[in-house]
C-alpha positions as CSV (number, residue, x, y, z in Angstrom):
1,M,75.2,-16.7,-66.6
2,S,75.4,-14.2,-68.8
3,E,77.4,-14.0,-72.1
4,E,79.1,-10.6,-71.3
5,N,81.1,-11.1,-68.4
6,T,83.0,-13.9,-69.8
7,K,86.9,-13.0,-71.1
8,P,88.2,-14.2,-74.5
9,A,90.7,-16.7,-74.3
10,P,93.8,-15.8,-74.3
11,K,96.0,-15.9,-77.3
12,K,98.4,-18.8,-78.2
13,A,102.4,-17.6,-78.1
14,N,104.2,-19.7,-80.7
15,L,107.5,-21.4,-78.9
16,G,109.5,-19.0,-81.9
17,Q,108.1,-15.7,-80.3
18,F,108.4,-17.2,-76.7
19,I,112.5,-17.6,-77.8
20,Q,112.7,-14.2,-79.5
21,D,110.7,-12.5,-76.6
22,V,113.0,-14.1,-73.9
23,R,116.6,-12.6,-75.8
24,S,115.2,-9.5,-76.5
25,E,114.7,-8.9,-72.6
26,A,117.6,-10.6,-71.8
27,R,119.5,-8.1,-74.2
28,K,118.0,-5.2,-71.8
29,V,119.4,-6.8,-68.3
30,T,122.3,-4.9,-67.2
31,W,124.9,-7.5,-65.9
32,A,127.6,-7.8,-63.0
33,T,131.2,-6.8,-63.9
34,R,133.5,-9.2,-63.1
35,G,134.8,-7.3,-60.6
36,E,131.1,-7.1,-58.7
37,V,131.2,-10.8,-59.4
38,Q,134.1,-11.5,-57.0
39,T,133.7,-8.8,-54.4
40,S,129.9,-9.9,-54.2
41,S,131.4,-13.5,-53.9
42,I,134.3,-12.5,-51.2
43,M,131.5,-10.8,-49.2
44,T,129.3,-13.6,-49.0
45,F,132.4,-15.8,-48.7
46,V,133.0,-13.4,-45.3
47,M,129.7,-13.1,-44.1
48,V,129.6,-17.1,-44.3
49,I,132.6,-17.6,-41.7
50,I,131.6,-14.7,-39.7
51,A,128.0,-16.3,-39.2
52,A,129.8,-20.1,-38.6
53,A,132.0,-18.5,-36.0
54,F,129.0,-16.9,-34.1
55,F,127.3,-20.1,-34.1
56,Y,129.8,-21.8,-33.1
57,F,130.5,-20.0,-29.9
58,A,126.7,-19.6,-29.4
59,D,126.6,-23.2,-29.1
60,V,130.3,-23.3,-26.9
61,I,128.5,-21.0,-24.7
62,M,125.0,-22.1,-24.4
63,K,127.2,-25.9,-24.1
64,T,128.9,-24.7,-21.1
65,G,126.0,-22.9,-19.2
66,V,124.0,-26.0,-19.5
67,G,126.6,-28.2,-18.7
68,A,127.2,-25.8,-15.5
69,L,123.3,-25.4,-14.7
70,L,123.1,-29.3,-15.1
71,S,126.5,-29.9,-12.5
72,M,124.8,-27.9,-10.1
73,A,121.4,-29.3,-10.0
74,T,123.0,-32.8,-9.8
75,N,125.0,-31.7,-6.7
76,I,122.1,-29.6,-5.0
77,G,120.4,-33.2,-5.0
78,K,123.0,-35.0,-3.2
C-alpha cells in the first residue's frame, strides 16, 4: 500500500477549545421568544387532543363494525 494515499491524523482538540467553540456557536442561535414557545406548546397540545379524539372514534367505529360482522356471522351459522 502506498504512503501517498494515507490521510494525516486529525489534530486532537482540547476540552477548553471545544467548550469555547460551543459557547461561540450557541451565541449565534436565534432562540424562540416566550410567546413563540407558548404558541407552539398550545398548538402541540391541541393537536394531541385532536389525534386522541380521532383514534378514539376510529377505534369505536371499528369495534362496532367488527362486533356487527361477528354478530352476523354467528347468526348465519344457526
